[in-house]
C-alpha positions in Angstrom: 80.1 66.3 81.4 77.6 68.9 80.2 75.3 68.4 83.1 78.0 68.8 85.8 79.4 71.8 84.0 76.0 73.4 84.5 76.1 72.4 88.2 79.5 73.9 88.5 78.3 77.1 86.8 75.4 77.4 89.3 77.9 76.9 92.2 80.4 79.5 90.8 77.6 82.0 90.1 76.1 81.6 93.6 79.5 82.1 95.2 80.2 85.1 93.1 77.0 86.7 94.2 77.2 85.7 97.9 80.8 86.1 98.9 81.3 89.9 98.3 77.9 90.6 100.0 78.8 88.5 103.0 82.2 90.2 103.4 80.8 93.7 103.0 78.1 93.1 105.6 80.3 91.6 108.2 83.3 93.9 107.7 83.8 97.3 109.5 83.3 100.3 107.2 86.9 101.4 107.3 88.2 97.9 106.3 85.4 97.0 103.9 87.3 97.9 100.7 90.4 95.9 101.5 88.4 92.9 102.8 86.0 92.7 99.9 88.9 92.9 97.5 90.4 89.7 99.0 87.8 87.9 97.0 89.3 89.2 93.8 92.8 88.3 95.1 91.6 84.7 95.7 90.1 84.5 92.2 93.3 85.6 90.4 95.4 83.5 92.8 93.3 80.5 91.8 93.7 81.3 88.2 97.5 81.6 88.6 97.7 78.3 90.4 95.6 76.8 87.6 98.0 78.1 84.9 101.0 76.7 86.8 99.4 73.3 87.5 98.1 73.0 83.9 101.6 73.7 82.6 103.1 71.3 85.1 100.7 68.5 84.2 101.2 69.1 80.5 105.0 69.0 80.9 105.1 65.9 83.2 102.2 63.8 81.9 101.1 65.4 78.7 98.5 63.3 76.9 94.9 62.8 76.1 93.8 62.2 79.7 95.8 65.1 81.4 92.7 67.2 81.6 91.1 64.8 84.1 93.9 65.6 86.6 93.5 69.3 85.9 89.8 69.1 86.9 90.3 66.7 89.8 92.8 68.9 91.6 90.2 71.8 91.6 88.0 69.9 94.1 90.6 70.5 96.9 89.9 74.2 97.4 86.1 73.6 97.0 86.1 71.1 99.9 88.2 73.4 102.0 85.8 76.3 101.4 82.8 74.1 102.3 84.4 72.9 105.5 85.5 76.4 106.6 82.1 78.0 106.1 80.6 75.6 108.5 82.3 77.6 111.3 81.4 81.1 110.1 78.4 83.2 111.5 75.8 84.9 109.4 76.1 88.7 109.0 74.6 91.2 111.6 72.2 92.6 109.0 70.9 89.1 108.1 70.3 88.3 111.8 68.6 91.7 112.3 66.3 91.1 109.2 65.2 87.8 110.8 64.6 89.5 114.2 67.6 87.8 115.9 69.0 91.0 117.3 71.0 89.3 120.1 73.0 87.3 117.5 73.4 90.4 115.4 74.9 92.3 118.3 77.1 89.3 119.2 78.6 89.3 115.6 79.2 93.1 115.8 81.0 92.7 119.1 83.3 90.2 117.6 84.1 92.2 114.5 83.9 95.9 115.6 85.6 98.1 118.1 83.7 98.2 121.4 82.6 101.9 121.0 81.2 101.3 117.5 78.8 98.5 118.3 75.9 100.5 119.7 75.6 103.1 117.0 76.0 100.6 114.2 73.3 98.3 115.8 71.0 101.3 115.9 71.7 102.2 112.3 70.8 98.7 111.2 67.6 98.6 113.3 66.5 102.0 112.0 67.2 101.3 108.4 65.3 98.0 108.6 62.4 99.7 110.4 62.1 102.3 107.6 61.7 99.4 105.2 58.9 98.0 107.3 60.4 94.5 107.1 58.4 93.8 103.9 59.4 90.7 102.0 61.7 91.7 99.2 60.0 91.5 95.8 61.0 92.3 92.3 57.9 94.5 92.0 59.8 97.1 94.0 61.7 97.9 90.8 58.7 99.9 89.9 60.1 102.6 92.3 62.1 104.8 90.1 65.1 105.2 92.4 65.4 101.5 92.9 65.1 100.8 89.2 67.9 103.3 88.4 70.1 101.9 91.2 69.6 98.3 89.8 70.5 99.5 86.3 73.6 101.2 87.6 74.6 98.0 89.4 74.1 96.0 86.3 76.1 98.5 84.3 79.0 98.4 86.8 79.0 94.6 86.5 78.8 94.5 82.7 81.5 97.1 81.9 84.0 94.9 83.9 83.4 92.2 81.3 83.1 94.4 78.2 86.8 95.3 78.5 87.4 91.8 77.2 89.4 90.7 80.3 88.3 87.1 80.1 89.3 86.8 76.5 92.8 87.5 77.7 92.4 85.1 80.7 90.7 82.3 78.7 92.3 82.7 75.3 95.8 84.0 76.1 97.6 80.9 74.6 95.4 81.2 71.4 96.2 84.9 71.1 99.9 84.4 71.6 100.0 81.6 69.1 98.1 83.8 66.6 100.9 86.3 66.8 103.7 83.8 66.3 104.6 82.1 69.6 105.0 78.3 69.8 102.6 76.2 71.8 104.9 75.7 74.7 106.1 79.3 74.8 102.5 80.6 74.7 101.5 78.2 77.5 104.4 79.3 79.6 103.9 83.0 78.9 100.3 82.7 80.1 101.7 82.1 83.6 102.9 85.8 83.5 99.2 86.8 83.2 98.4 85.0 86.4 101.5 86.5 88.3 100.7 90.0 87.1 97.0 89.6 88.1 98.0 88.5 91.7 100.6 91.3 92.2 98.3 94.0 90.8 95.4 92.9 93.1 97.7 93.4 96.1 98.3 96.9 94.8 94.6 97.4 94.4 94.0 96.4 98.0 96.4 99.1 99.1 94.9 101.7 96.7 91.3 101.1 97.9 92.4 102.3 101.4 93.6 105.6 99.9 91.6 106.3 96.8 87.9 106.7 96.3 85.9 103.9 94.5 84.8 106.3 91.7 88.3 107.5 91.0 89.7 104.0 91.0 87.0 102.9 88.6 87.9 105.7 86.2 91.6 104.9 86.4 90.9 101.3 85.6 88.5 102.0 82.7 90.6 104.6 81.0 93.8 102.5 81.4 92.2 99.3 80.1 90.8 101.1 77.1 94.2 102.6 76.3 95.8 99.2 76.5 93.2 97.7 74.2 94.0 100.4 71.6 97.7 99.6 72.1 97.3 95.9 71.4 95.0 96.6 68.4 97.5 99.1 66.9 100.6 96.9 67.4 98.9 93.8 65.9 97.6 96.0 62.9 100.8 98.0 62.1 103.6 95.5 62.7 104.2 92.7 60.1 103.2 89.2 61.0 106.5 87.7 59.6 110.0 88.9 59.0 112.1 87.1 56.4 109.5 84.3 56.4 109.6 83.8 60.2 107.0 85.0 62.8 107.9 88.5 64.0 109.1 87.8 67.6 109.1 91.5 68.5 105.4 91.7 67.6 104.6 88.7 69.7 106.3 90.1 72.8 104.8 93.6 72.2 101.3 92.0 72.2 102.2 90.1 75.4 103.4 93.4 77.0 100.1 95.0 76.0 98.2 92.1 77.7 100.3 92.5 80.9 99.7 96.3 80.9 96.0 95.7 80.4 95.9 93.2 83.3 97.8 95.7 85.5 94.9 98.2 85.1 92.1 95.6 85.2 93.3 93.7 88.3 94.7 96.7 90.1 91.6 98.9 89.7 88.6 97.8 87.7 88.0 94.3 88.9 88.5 94.8 92.6 86.4 98.0 92.7 83.6 96.4 90.7 83.0 93.7 93.3 83.3 96.2 96.1 80.7 98.7 94.6 78.3 95.9 93.9 78.5 94.8 97.5 77.9 98.3 98.8 75.3 100.1 96.7 72.2 98.0 97.1 69.7 98.4 99.9 70.0 95.9 102.8 66.7 94.2 102.3 67.1 93.9 98.5 70.8 93.3 98.4 70.6 89.6 97.7 68.1 90.0 94.8 69.9 93.0 93.2 73.4 91.4 93.6 72.1 88.2 92.0 70.7 90.2 89.1 74.0 92.1 88.6 76.2 89.0 88.8 73.8 87.2 86.4 74.3 90.1 83.9 78.0 89.9 84.4 78.2 86.2 83.6 75.9 86.6 80.6 78.2 89.2 79.3 81.2 87.0 80.0 79.5 84.1 78.2 78.7 86.1 75.1 82.1 87.7 74.8 83.9 84.4 75.4 81.6 82.8 72.7 82.1 85.5 70.2 85.8 86.1 70.6 87.0 83.1 68.6 84.6 84.1 65.8 85.9 87.7 65.8 89.5 86.4 65.8 88.9 84.2 62.8 86.9 86.8 60.8 88.5 90.2 61.5 91.8 89.2 63.2 93.3 90.2 66.5 93.6 93.9 65.7 89.9 94.2 64.7 88.7 92.3 67.8 90.7 94.6 70.1 89.6 97.8 68.3 86.0 96.7 68.9 86.7 96.2 72.6 88.4 99.6 72.7 85.3 101.3 71.2 83.1 99.6 73.8 85.6 100.7 76.4 85.1 104.3 75.4 81.3 103.9 75.9 82.1 102.3 79.3 84.2 105.3 80.3 81.2 107.6 79.6 79.1 105.4 81.8 81.7 105.5 84.6 81.9 109.3 84.5 78.2 109.9 84.5 76.8 107.1 86.7 79.3 105.6 89.2 78.8 107.1 92.8 81.4 107.5 95.5 80.8 105.3 98.5 84.1 105.4 100.4 84.1 106.0 104.2 80.4 105.5 104.6 78.5 102.7 106.4 76.2 100.6 104.3 73.2 102.4 105.9 74.7 105.8 105.0 75.3 104.7 101.4 71.6 103.6 101.2 70.4 107.0 102.4 72.8 108.8 100.2 71.8 106.9 97.0 68.1 107.2 97.8 68.4 111.0 98.1 70.6 111.3 95.0 68.4 109.2 92.7 65.1 110.5 94.1 66.4 114.1 93.6 67.1 113.1 90.0 63.5 112.2 89.6 62.5 115.7 90.6 65.3 117.7 88.8 66.1 115.4 85.8 69.8 116.4 86.4 71.7 113.1 86.8 75.1 114.1 85.7 75.7 117.3 87.8 74.8 115.4 90.9 77.2 112.5 90.1 80.0 114.8 89.1 79.9 116.5 92.5 78.7 113.9 95.1 78.0 114.8 98.7 81.1 114.7 100.9 81.2 112.3 103.8 80.6 115.2 106.2 77.6 116.4 104.3 76.2 112.9 104.0 76.6 112.4 107.8 74.9 115.8 108.6 71.9 115.0 106.3 71.7 111.5 107.7 71.7 112.7 111.3 69.2 115.4 110.4 66.9 112.7 109.1 67.3 110.8 112.3 66.1 113.8 114.2 63.3 115.1 111.9 60.8 112.4 111.2 62.4 109.2 109.9 61.5 107.5 113.1 58.4 107.2 115.1 59.6 108.8 118.4 61.9 111.7 117.6 62.8 112.6 121.2 63.6 109.1 122.2 65.7 108.4 119.1 67.6 111.8 119.4 68.5 110.9 123.0 69.8 107.5 121.9 71.7 108.8 118.9 73.4 111.6 120.9 75.4 109.0 122.8 77.3 107.9 119.7 80.5 109.3 118.4 80.0 112.7 116.7 80.7 112.9 113.0 80.4 109.1 112.4 83.8 109.2 110.8 85.4 105.9 109.9 
């Protein structure tokens, strides 16, 4: 059991690191936010189905061996995913990195508007040529701007877990029983967590098409922190029992706080986390950096999940959630000062923008002012095109002639 749990952990970790990168690289820039967020939708949908199936198995065949059926049914979507991926192509950027330009162009033609294929192919080629096709190595973290970018990525990944979201997803029945619900009521109420998560992820997909990544991250972080304070305050101030019986109102107020928390987490913070991680890292190092960020995320998940029962037993529900709220305030400071805006930019434009921003910080030591007022899409495009025409490439005249054929403004 322990060995295969480890194998399962490796598989889940690998999928978590690979899927958002794959979607981000194969999706058009103007649809990337919504498509990457589908991963989060599938995660919370799977959790909801797991809650429903577990409650169903427990009601129909409750007993010591019920857990075996709960695990066995999870193999069905895994087999479907394995079979489906056999028919999917690799991403254009991966093909280009391997020198298979014809296959890269073919994928772009299948996933882009006809008029967008040529200029995006050139963007990919130029970005990879700048990086000289060196084999990606961890020693490149010695470059200050790459090290800062990697730390920002790890921070974005970790703050999603430091809200305590998975304590609610994993320990919801335990928490609800701790505030007075019966076993069956707590298990049934947990289904509401899954339903809210799915519905709010749909809302998040819509919002990502209309609101910037940075703004949505701030909304999610501030909202989650406020809900953590609400749960802590309710569980601290309201009495555990009334006339010798568990306080039902307290139980349902805590449940309401959990649902409000999930509304902010799944509508804003969780979807935008996966999206930012799939966007901000350079093409050649995206796999290594994404793997490191997701590793940090799962380590934070492991530590919080390990410590939550200890906190619950030692300082109670209110104390545990006050600690998460305090951590959330620190996370809000990080979001305000360090999270960039990437909306409406191609992956290559994002790479140039972040390189310029973080390199400028090395020279000026003024990180926060730059973050608080990031370049607009128009300014980024103008600087990017200026770079194309003033020395980023070996043959300026030839590249300028080629680039001038593309759509002006590079708007998506």
